N, C-alpha and C positions, 0 to 999 in steps of 0.2 A: 151745803154748797154744791152748785152744779159742777159737772166734770170740767167744762171749759174754764170757768172762773178759777177753779182749783189749780188747773194746769198753769194758767196765766201767773198766778201768785207764786206757785212753787218754782217754776222755771225762771221767773224774774229774780227770785232770791238766789237760785243756784248758779245761773250763768246768764246774767243780763246782757252781756255783750256778744253772746253767741248769735251768729247769723243763721236764721232759720228759713227765710223765704227770699227768693230772688224773683221779682216780677220783671220779665224781659219784654222790651218794646222794639226789638229789632235794631235798626239803625239809630233809633232814638235813645238807646241806652237801656238802663234798668234801674229798678228801685230795690235796695237791699234792706231787709227788715230783720232786726234783732228782737230777742225776747223782751228787752226793755222797751223798745219802740212799740211792740205789740201790746204789752201790758199798759203802758202809759196812755197810748191813744185809745185803747178800749175803755179805760176808766174815764178819760175825758168825754168820750161819746156817751158813756153810761150816765155821766153827770148831766149832759144835755138832754138825754131821754127823760131823766127824772124831772128836769126843769120844765119840760113841756107836758109833764103829767103822764108819761108812759111807764108802766110798771107791771106787776103781776096781773095776768088776765087781759092785757092789751096786746094788740098786734101792730107791727109796722112792716112796710115793704122794703125789700132790697132789690132794685132793678138796675143792674149794671153788669158789665163784663167782669172778668177776673182781675180785680185790683186789690191792693192791701186793705182798702176801706171795707171790702166785703168781710174780711176776716175780723177787722175791728168791730164791725156792726154785729156780727154773729156773737162775738165774745161779749159785747156790751149787753146783748139780750140775755146772756147767761148771768151777767152780774146783777141786772135789775129784775130778772124773773119774767121778762116780757117774751113774746113769741115773734120770731122773725118769719117773714113770708118771702122767700126768694122767688123772683118772677123773671121769666125768660126776657132778656133785654130786647128781643125782637117783637114782643107782644104789642098789640095795638087794638084800638076799636073796642068792640063788644067783648071780645075775649079778655082783653086787659081790664076792662071795667068789671067783669065777673071776678077775676083773680084778685083784684083789690077790694071790691065791694063785698064779696061773700064773707071774707074774714073780718070785714069792717076795719081796715087798717086806719090808724090815726095819723101816720106819717109815712112818707116814701123817700128813700135815699136813692138818687139816680145820678145821671151825668148830663152834660149840656147838650149832647147830640141827640138824646132821646126824650128829654123832658117834655117836649111838645106833645108826645104821645099821651102823657098823663094830663097835661093842662087841657087838652082837647076833650077829655071826658070828665073833667073834674066836677062839673055841675051835677053829674050823676053819682057822685061819691060824697054824700053829706057828712060822713064821719072823718073824711080826710081833711085835716087842718094844716098840716105842715109838709113842705117840700124842701129837700136839701140837695145840693149838687156837689159832686166830687170833680175837681178839675184835674185832668190827667194829661200826660205828655203826648199821648197818641190821639187826643181829641182836640180839634181846633177850637180855641176859645170862642164862645158865642156872645150874644148881646144880652143874655139873661142877667138882670140885676135885681130882680124882685125876690130872689131866694137866697138864703145864706149858703155859704160854702163850707163843706166839711173840713177843707184844708185850713180854714180860719180857726175852727174849733180845735183841731189836732195840733195846729202850729203855735197856739198861744199858751203861754204859762206852763205850769207843771200840773200833773194830774193829782186830783184830790182823791185819796183813798176812801172808799165807802165799803161797808160790810156787805158782801154779796148776799142775795136772797138765799136762804137755806131751806131745802126741802128734802124729804125722804125719797130717794130715787126709786124705791120699791113700791111707793104708795100709788094707788090708782089715780090720785089727783096730782101726781108728780108733774113738775114743770114741763110743759110742751115747748121745747126750744124752737121748733120750726113747724111750719106747715108747708110741705113740698107737694106741689101739684103734679098729678100724672099727666101724660101727654095729651089725653083727651081726644084721641084720634077718632073715636066713635061717638062722642057726645061731649057734654061739659066735663072738664077735667075735675077729678076728685082730689081733695086736699088730704094728704096723708099726714097725720099727726106724728111727729118725731120727738119722743121724749128725750130729755137730756142724758139718760143712762145709756142710750144707744151708742153714744160717742165712745163710751168705755169699751164696748164690744169692737168698735172699729180699731181701737188701739191694740186690743188683744189679737185680732186677726192679723194685724201688721207684724206681730212678733211670731205667732204660731203658724201662720199660713204663708204670708208673703216673705217672711224671713228677712226683713230689713235690718241692716246693721249700720253702725256709725260711718262706715266707709261709703255707703250708698248715697247717690244723688237722685232724687225722684223728679219726675216731670209730668205735667199734665197741661193740656189745652182744652180739656173738657170743662164745661161751664160749672162754676160753683153752685149754680142753681139746681144742679142734678146731683143725686145721691152718690154717684160713682166718684166724682172728683173729691167729695168730702170724705168718703169712706176709705178710698185707696191712697189718697195723696195728702189732703189738707190736715186731717186729724192725726194720722200717723206721724207726719212731720212734727206737728206741735207736741204730741205726747212723747215721742221717742227722741226728739232732738236731731232728726235726720233732715238734712237740707233738701228743700224742694224748689224747683224752678217752675214758674208758672207763666203761661202766655195768656193774654187777654181773651183769646179764642183759638180754637183748633186751627192748625196750619199744616196741611199735608206736605207742602212743598219745602218748608223750612225745618221740619222736625229733626232731620239728621244733622243739619248745620247747628241747630240749637243744642243737640245732644253732644256734639263734638266741642262746641264752645264752652259749655258748662260742665262737661264730664259726666253727663247723665248715665246712670247705670240701669235704670228701669223706668218705663213709662206705661201709662194705662191707655187702652183703646177699647172702643166698641166695634163690633164686627164690620159695619159699613165703612168705618174710618180706615180699617186695614186694607180694604179693597182699593180705596182712594190712594193710599200710599203706594200700594203695589202697582197701580196704574201709572204712577209718575215715570217719566223717561229714565231708563237705566243709565247709571253712571259707573265708571270703572272702580270708584272707591266706595260703592254701596256697602260692602262688608267691613270697611275700615271705620269703625265707630266704637265708642266705649260701652254701648248698651249690651247688657247681658240677658236681660229678661224683659219680655213684653207681657204685661198682665192684660189679658184680653177677655172680653165677654162677647161671644158670638163670632169667633174666627170662622170665616168661610172654609169649609173642608177642602174645597177645590184649590185653594192657594196656601193652605197651612204649611206644608213642607217646603214649598217653593219660597215662601216668605222667609222661613227660618234660614234656609240655605243662602238666599240672596243677600240678606242683611246680617248674617252670622249672629243670630239671636235664638233664644229658646222661648217658646210660648207657654205661659202659665195660664191655662184656661179656667174660667170660673163662671158661675151662674148666680144671679141674685136680682132683687128688685127692692125698691124703696119700701114696699110693704113688708118685706122679709123674704126668707128663703135663702139658702146658701149651699153651694157645692163647688168643688174645685178639683182640678187634675194637675198634679205636679209636672213640671217640664220633663219630657222624655218617658213618662209613665203612661200606661194605658193606651187605648186606640186613638188614632187621629180622628177628630170629629166629635169626640166625647167631651162633655164639660165636667166629667169626673163623678165623684161621689160626695155625699154629705159627710161631715166630720163624725167619725165613728164614735159611738157612745154619747155624743152630744146632740146629734140631729138625726131626724128620720126623713126619708123621701120615698115616695111611691109613684107608680103610674096606675091610675084608676080609670075604668071604663065609665060609661054613662050611668051605671047602676052601682058605682062605688066598689066594684070588684077589682082586685089587683090584676093587672094585665101580665101575661107571661112575657118572656123576652121576645123582642122584635115585633111586639104588637103595640100600636100607638094608642095612647090614652092621655089624660090630663096629668100634668106634673103637680103633685101636692107635697107639702112640707110642713114640719113642725119641730120644735125642740123636743128631744127625747122624753117621752112620757108626759108631756105638757100639752095643754090646749093652745092652739095658735091664737094670737091676738093681733088684730089690725084695727086701727081707729081712723075712719074717714071723718073729717071735720064736718059736724052737723049732718051726718048721714048714717044713722044707726042701722038702717035696713041694709045698706050696701056693706057695712062692716060685718054684719052677721052673715050675710051671704058669702062674703069672701072667706070666712072661716067656718063654714058649715061643717058640722060633726067634728069640730076641733082641728081640722086641717086647713092650712092656707091653700086656697084654690088659685093657682097661679094664672090660669087662663092660657097657659102654654101647653102645647101638645108635644109629647116625646115618647121615647121607648128606652128600654134597657137591653143590654146583651147578656150572654150567659154568665159573665163575670160580675154583673151588677153595675157596670158603667152606664151612666145616663147620657142620652142624646136628645137634643132639641130638634123637633121636626118642623113645626110651624105654629103660629099664633092661632088659638082656637077660633074657628070660623074663617081662617085666612089661608087655608091650604089651596094650592094650585093643582087642579086636576084637568087633564086633557086627554080625551079619548080613553078614559078609564085609568090613566096612569098619573100618579102624583109626580109633579115636577119640582126639582130642586133649583130655584132661581140662581143660586150662587155659581153653579157650573156654567150657566149661560152668561152670567155677568163676567165671569173670568175670561171666557173666550172673546167676548166683545171688547172687554177692557184692555185686551192685549193690543188692540189697534193703536198705532202710535199717535193718532190725532184725538183720541178719546180720553177725557179726564175722569168722568163718572158714568156709571150705568146703574139703572134700577129696573129690574124686570118685575112686572106685576100683571095681574089678570083682570080682564073685563068679561062680562057675561058672553058666553060663546054665541056666535052668530047662528049656529045650528039650533039654538034653543034648548039644547040638552041640559036638564037641571043639574046644577053643581059643577058644570064644565066651564072652562075658561078659554078664551083666546088670549094669547100672550102679547104683551106690549113691552118693548125695550125702550125706556126713556134714556136718551143719551145726551150728555153734556160734553161738547168739545173743549179742548184746551183753548185758551184765549188766542185769537188770531188764526185759528184753524177752522176749516170748513169740512163738514161731513158729507160724503156722497152715499146716500142710502143704498143705492144699488151695490156699492162696494161692500157695505156691511152685510147685506143679504147674501151676497156671494160667499163671503167669509163664513157666515153662519151655516150655509148649506154644505160647505166643505168640511167644517169641523164639528158640527152638531148632528145628532140623530134627527130625522125628519120631524118627530113629535115635539122636539124642543126648539125648533126654529121659530122665532117670534113671528106673529101674524102682522104686527105693525111696528114701525119705528117712529118714535116721537122725539124730535130734536128740541131740546130746551137749553136755555142759557146756563142753568145749574139745577141740581136736584134739590128740591125743598126738603128740609130736615127738621126734626124735632130738636130740642135743646140737647138731647143725648145723641145727636147725630144719626138718628134712625131716619131713613127716607120716609117722607110723608106721602105715601101712595095715594091717599085720599085727595090730595091737592093735584097730583098728576092726573088722576081719574076725572076730577072735576073740570080740568082744562082739555081733556081728550075729546076729540071729535074727528070722526073719519074723514070729514070734508075740510078739516083745518089745514092751513098751509104748511104746518110743521109736522104733519102726520103722513106717513108713507106706508102703503100696503105691500106686503111681500107678493112676489109673482113666482110661484113654484111650477 
């Protein structure tokens, strides 16, 4: 029996009326989900999956924002032994066709506002036979009548119990519960096979590392299609019986109001999100909130302590990826800027140079990881070559560049191949982003590099992409003056690119490639610095 289906049955037997999820929709109210609702609706949908012929070895897509139906569907996959393929709800066109066609999904579950993205490419998806819609309070009802609604399936009758598919979780052929696609910022995204036993480790980390207790209230606005929201919030809530509050999508402007309304004690962020929250206008009651700990991956060093002080929270920093790898730093321990260390005795992490020699402290190399004494394993769907390269010599090659200090604490420096160097100096974009982000009219900032106009190999000119708050207008000359006053000459951007918003991946990382693709020195939204 899979981990999820086992949890469903056990928790429904123990405490069926316990409220476990609150899906909040702002002024539109919320949906409160008990274990009994989760159990019954998952089994109803599992029955529908079996009715349309989806079972072990079959894939189906989940393309929606964070709704209860996502949890029902993932749980139903566990019951029937099928594989769920979460898809970024913003995907469209050829990228969407690839993410649905490559795993040959037989059905897709989506919502009325984005179903046209799928119907527009359906002719190129011969294996896709079924489309279902979820009707939600924050989505205006459409005119779609050709597809069945999940609400009708979950709202009718009682659930018929079926014996969940049972497999040995340690087997090499164990049930692949999900295929989660990587961001694919440098090419076609790779599908990471997530076996059902991974969810047991999420629950274990929640107890041993995050230290969740019954008194806690978790929160996330990160997409369920990303491993973070599942690992830090969804699965721990289900397994431990800790209430979780969920937003359909990340909201930096409402996060503290949500926390106060629902008594949130801890929430999860990724680094770029933290900068966005920090750039919000200051309010007298910023520190008056129930949140104790922010679990963050990639906190910008430049705002770390200021963020903690302003909002009266502690940051629990960690490092990981859907392929694997884990390290963390308890709040208040170790140096600011470090993501900590791997779990002693259980995991190993090193910094290796290009010849696989371990780097001494303060020397940058690639971060590699494995379970202690074991060979690392990553399975990219239908891509054996990439899987083997990712785990060459038994170590997970993260593709991230970092270093250690004398105490063995690890630091992230930059993504392999993505370091910014200017006049021989490596540039830390987060310090520039902090300074520019302090401007009262600026909502978001992303500093990235373009090939240097000097032609020097490996060198970059700096571009600051800036998104103003709604209703505000940016004066580029004002920004340049501020940069010259507060930054060293080598870190002043060469260009300012004013955009409506910063494009992001589903994990809220800035999509620099999209900013570069629209950058042009003669464009009307690009301004060159005059020093």
